[in-house]
N, C-alpha and C positions, 0 to 999 in steps of 0.2 A: 450437551443440551442446545438444541437448535433455537436460534433467535425467534423464529416464527412458530415454535411449538407451544402447545398450551402449558407445558410444563415451565418453560422459560417465562411466559407471561405471568403465571401464578407465583413463580419465584421472585421476578422483579417487582411484582405488586407487594407482596409481603415484605420484601427487603426495603421498598420505598416507604412502606407504612412504619416499620421499626425505625427507619432512619430519622423520621420526623416526629414520632411520638415519644421516643426515648430522649433523655437530656442530649443536648447538643455535644457534650463532651464525649459521648458514646458514638458519634456518627462514624468516626474512622474505624472503630472496632466492629461496627456493624458491617461496613464496607469490607473489611478484611475477611470476616467471617463468610461474607457472601462470595468473595473471590475463592476462598478455600473449598466451599461447597461447590460452586460452579465447576471449578477444576477438577475436584474430586470425583465428580460424576463421570468424567471421562475415563477414570481409572486411577485408583489410589497411587499406583506405581508411578503415575506421570508426575505426582508431586516431588518425587526425588530429583528429576531433572530440573524442576523449577527452583527447589531449595538450593541445588548446587549452583545454579546460575546466580541466585541472590546472594548466597554466602561468598562465593569466589569474587564477584564484581564489588561487592560491598567491602569485603576485607582488603583487596588490592587498592581500591580507591581511597580507603581510610588510611592505609600504609603510605601511599603516595603523598596524601595530604600532609600527614605528619612528618614525612621526609623533608617536604618543601619547607615547612615551618622550622624544622631543626637546621636545615641549611641556612636560612635567613638569620636564625640566631647565632650560628656558628661564624657566619660571615660578619656579623655585627660585633661579635665578641673578639674576632681577630682582625678587625678593621685596620688596626695600627700596626701589628706585628707581622701580618702576612703581606708579601709582595703580590704584584699583579699575576705572576705565574702561579703562585701557589694557590691563589683564589680561583684562577682558571682551572687548574687540576682538580682542585676540590669540587667545584661545580660540575666538571665533566665526570668525575667519579660517582657523585650522587645521581646525576641524570641517568647514568648507566644502570644503577640500581633501580631507579623508578621504571626505566624501560624494561628491565628484567620482570619486575612485578606485574606490569601491564601485559607483557608478552605471555607470562605464565597463565594469567586469568584468561587471556583471549584465546590461547591455545586450547585450554581446558573446555571453553564454551564453544569454540568453533569446532573443536573435536566431537563435543556431544551432538552439535547440529549436524555435522558430517555423518556420524554414527547413525542417526535416524534417518538422514537422507540417502544413505546407501545401505539400507538394512537387508539382510538376508530374510528369506521367507519366514523363518521361525521367530524373527524379532519384530514382526509387523505389529504385534500387540503393544510394543513400546513407543509407538508414534505418538509423542505428546502434542496435544492440540496447542497451537499458537506459538511452538518453540521458535520458529523463524522470526516472529515479531518480537517476542520478549528478549530474545538473545541480542538482536539489533539494538533494542531500547537500553538494555543493560551495558552493553559495549559503548554506546554512544555516550552514556553517562560516565563511564570509566575514562574514556578519552578525553572528555571535557574536564575532567578533575586533573588528568595528566597535563593538559594544556593550560590549566590555571584559569579556564573561563568558567569554571564550575567548582564551588566549594564542596568538599566531601560531605555527605549527609552522615551525621554521627548517630543517628537513631536507626537501628536495624529494622525496627517495626515500620517506620515511616517508609524506608526504602523498599521493603518487602510489599508494602501497600501499592507503591508506584509500579513495580515490576508486575505484580499479579492483578492489577486493576481488570477486572472481568470483562467489561464491555469491549476491550480492545483485543482480548486474546484470540477471538475468532479469525479476525482479518485485518487487524490494525484500527487506526493509523498507527504509525511508529512514532510515539510521543518523545519528546526531549523532557528531561527531568526539570530544568528551570522553568519550562512552560506549564506542564501539567501540575506541578507542585503548588503553583500560585493559587489553585482553587482546590485541589485534591485534599490537602491537609487542613484547610479552613473549615470552621464551623459554619453551617448555613441555616438560615431562617427559611421557613416554608414560604414560597412566593408563588402565587398563582400564575404569574406570568411564565415562570420557568417550566411549570407543570404543562400549561397550555401549549407553549412553544415546543416543548420536548414531545408532547403527544402528537402535535401535528407532524413533527419530523419522523416520529416512529411509524406513524400511519402511512406517510408517503414512502417510506422504506419498505414497508410490508406490501404496499401497492405494487412498487417496481418489482419486488421479488416474486410475489405470488401471482399477480395478474400477468406479468410480461415474461419475466426471466424463466420461471418454472414451466410456463406454457410453451415457450419456444424451445426449451430444453428437449422436448419430446421429439421434434422434427430434427434438431441438431444431432441428437444421439442416435436416431434412425439412419441418418445419412452417413455419419462418421463410423457407425457400427457395422456397416455392410458395404464396403468399397466395390465389391464384386457387382452389386446391383446399383448402387448410387454413385455414379461417376459422372464425368462430363460436366454438363451444366448445372448438375445437382450441386457441384462444389461451389459455384457462384452463389447459389441460394444459400447454402450452409454458411459461407463466409459472412454474408450479409446478416443472416439470422443470429449468428453466434456473436457478431459484433454488438448487436443491440442486446442480446441475452447478457452478455458479460458485463456491460455497462449497468444494465438494470440490477443484475445480481449483486455486483461489487458495490456500487454506489448505494444500492438498497440497504445493504448490511452496514455500511459506514453511517448512513442516515439513522438507523437503529441505535448505533454506537453513540453517536452525537446527541440524539435526541434523549436517550436514556440518561446520558451524563448530565444533560441540561436539567432534567428533572431532580437530579442530586445536587444541582448547583455547581457542577464541574464542567469546565471549559476544555473541550478536546479540539484539536487542530482540524481544520478541514482538509479533506484529502483529494477533492475533485473540484475544479472550476470550469464546468462546461467543456470538457476535453474534445468532444467531437466537432467544436467550432473552431479548432485549431487550424491555422493556415500553413503548417509545416510540421514535421515530425519533432523538431526542436522544441516548438512551442507546445506541442501535444505532451511532451514529457515534463513540461513545466505546470501542466494542468491535471495530469492523470497520476493517481497514486503518488501525490506531492511528497509525502513523508518519507516515501522510499527513495525516489529520485534525489531528494536533499541529503538524506543519509549517505548514500554512496557517493555523492559528490562531496560532502564535507569531510567524511571519515576514510575515504578510500582514494578518490581522484586527487584531491589537493595534497594530501601526504605523499603519494606516490610521485606527483609532479615535482616535489621539492626534495626528493631524496638525493643524497650525494651522487649516487651512481646515474640517476636521471640527469642531474646538472651537468656532470661530466660528459655524458652522451651529447647533451645539448651544445656543450662547448666544442667537442669533437666534430659534430656535424657542421657547425658554423664555420669551422676552419677548413673542412674538406669539401663541403657541399654548398656553402653559402648561407647567409643570414636567414632567408626564408625557411629553408629546409631544417636548419638548426633550431628555429623556434617552434616550427609546428610539428615535426616529426615526434619528438618526445612526448608532446601533448596528445598526439594521436595514439602513441603506444600506451600511454596511462589510461586513456579512454577506452582502448581495446581491452585492457585487463578488467577494467570496471564493468564493461558490458558482458564480458565472459563470466565474471563472478555473479553479476545480476542474473543471467540465465541460469547458472548453477543454483543460485538461490532459490529460483522458481522450481526448479527440477533438475534431477542429474541425468535424464535421458537426453539423447542427441537432439531432439526437437527443440528442447529449451536452450541449449548451448548455441545451436545454430540460429535460434531467434535472436539471442543477445548479439551475436556477431553481425547479423543482417542490420539489426538496429544501429550497430556502430558504424557499418559500412555506409548506410544511407546518411547518417548524420555527418560523417567526414566528408563524403562527396558533396553534400549540400554546403558544407562549410568551404570547401575549396571553389565551389562554383558561385558562391555569394557575390563576388565582384561582377561576374557576368550577369547575374540576375538584376543587379542594380543598374548596370548599363542598358539592359534590355527594358526594364520598367522606364527608365528615364527617357528613352528614345521612342519606344512603341506604346506602352501601356502603363500608365500612372498606377502604382500599387494601391493608391487610395480608391480607385473605382470599385463601385459596389460589385459590379459584375465579374470583374477579375478577382475580388476577394472571395466572392462565392465560388468561383472556379477553384481557388486554391484550397478552399475548405472541402470541396468535393473530391479533389485530387488527394488531399491528405487523408480523408475518410476511406476512400478506395485503397490507398496503401495500407492503412490499418486493418481493413478487412482481410487482406492477404497475410498480415502478420499475426492476426487473431487465429488464423488457421492452424499455427504451430501448437495451440492448445488442444486441438481436436484429434490429434494422432500421436501415437506412441513413439515415432521416430521421425527423424528429418527426411528420411528416404520416402516414407509414406506421404508425408506432406507434399514433397515435391511431385511424387507420382500422381497424387490426387489433383494438385494445382495444374499440372501439365495435361491431364486428361480434360480438363475444362476447356482447352483450346484444341487438343487433338481429337477429342470425341464429343463435339458439341451435339447436344440433343435437347434444345429448348422445348420442342414439341412434346418429348416424352416427359419432361418435367412438369410442364403445363398439365398434361393428361393425368399425371400421377400425384399431383400437388396434395390431394386429399388422402393419399395412402401413406403418408408419413407420420401419421398418428395424430394429426390435427384435422379437425372438421372446419368447414367454412365458418363457422361460428367462432372457433378458436382463433382463426386468422383475423377475423373482424375485431375481436376483443383485444388481441395483441396489437394490431395495428392502431386501433384507437388509443390504446395505452401508451404506445410509442409517440404517437402525436401529442398526447397530453404531456409526456415528458419533455417533447420538443417545446411545446408551448410554455411550460414552466420555465424551461432553461432560457427562453427568450425574454420573458418577464423579469427574470432574476438579473438581467444585465443592468437594470436600473436600480433595483433594490431587492432584498429579500422578500419572497412572496408572503412569508409569514408576518414580516413587518408591514407589508401592504395590507394584509388581512386584518391586522391588529388596529388598523385606522377606520375599519368598516363597522357597521352596526353589529351588536351582539348577535342578532338573529341570522345575519349572513355568515358570520363566523361559525356559529353553531351548525348551520346547514352545510357548509363546506366540510367541516369535520365529520359530521354524521354521514354525509354523501360519500366521503372517502372511505369510511369504515365499511358502509353497506357495500359499496362497489367492490372493495377488496374481499369482503366476506362472500359475497355472491359469485363474483366472477374469478376468484383466485383459482389456481390449478393445484388440486390436491391429490395425494396418492390414497392408498388404502387407509381408512380410518381418518381421512382428512389430515394426513401427515405431509408436511412441506419437505422438499429436498434440501440437502445440504448446500451451503453457500460454496461457490466454485473456489474462492480463495482460501477456504479452510484447508484444502489439501496442500497449500504451499507452507 
């Protein structure tokens, strides 16, 4: 059920109506039923994967929590008659049991994810929507319980509501249990501000998706779908258009998720903070798909970095190669593993794996050269100068355009062949002459360009304060005019297919 479809709009409206007209005690049940209906529409068989994830992670977390409490009781009971070694041995044995429980649940769920990520043709029908997202959410919760930073949820229904919360199933964000549960399980009064703010956010998401992303997708698909015809300088155009398309598509979907959640009174974590204003790739990954980046940092990078074998490697390298190598090489190795896994999480074809490794390489080289950057800035160009900052933003954006190209082709070889042709076979004159043969008319380019400029303007305005907060301080007539204008612009200028159907969100395939 696509977010921008008539079916979804009707579904959300009915659900919202029931949510507020029924007794507040029924709100969580209304949401859960909505979750099941939304997910079942993609295929009843997909509920099997969802329920396996819910039951295995819930059961493992509950067992770990009970084991921790039993351990504390036993240690208190034998405080006087156990010596230090006995206590240490007991703790070690119980920790091993907890690790085994977590490992089994993790293997089951990662195995399911791998199964659908590496499907044979005959199993394509089993690709459950959102499995990459709810698997990470569930495992993050389980790891938090194991670390004792989160108490296990005792109510299976409440946990199932968290995992299956439908606005997040399409493309995230990847919520943490302790954050989402603060508002997900509460009873909410009807508040006009939540409805208004949520509606603004949804309309803005629809605008980005329908007016910009789906329009540019036509030209991007034309270029990437026929390399024999569209190579050379066409690739530069493709890189630029797709970079804009992906942001409009992905952030537009997140806008709908956050806006709809606000209407239910539920707070969902922001996933983007003006990523294309980043001055480095490192900063970009703090601003783009934030919940994914922090998940891999907290649950993969840090644990790998402190494993005994990594610590032993660090000590060995310090002794043999010096303090600097001993400190940095293990960190870079852990980071390499994380980026390789991040690439595989996006897709199992070579383009995504190489994309992850290239991200790692750029980040590590930048880290090594950081002292030289600082000396250069101190001597020649203060980093605070606006002109230099603008250059760094443009440089990072150009780098991102290249990295986004890995989404457009099926293999890494095709990506490098396409990118190489942009330099070896330059044909800007041909591109200019055939610009309107890519499936877009001059009107389409004008609408998409104006839409992109509006996105840029809103991003600049939001540096000071949320645009919705700024609008809330304006007269009602102006607020209503902006909302109605955004609705009409999206309705009139949106790019639709047959029967006014919108295309699927890009990140839904991950």
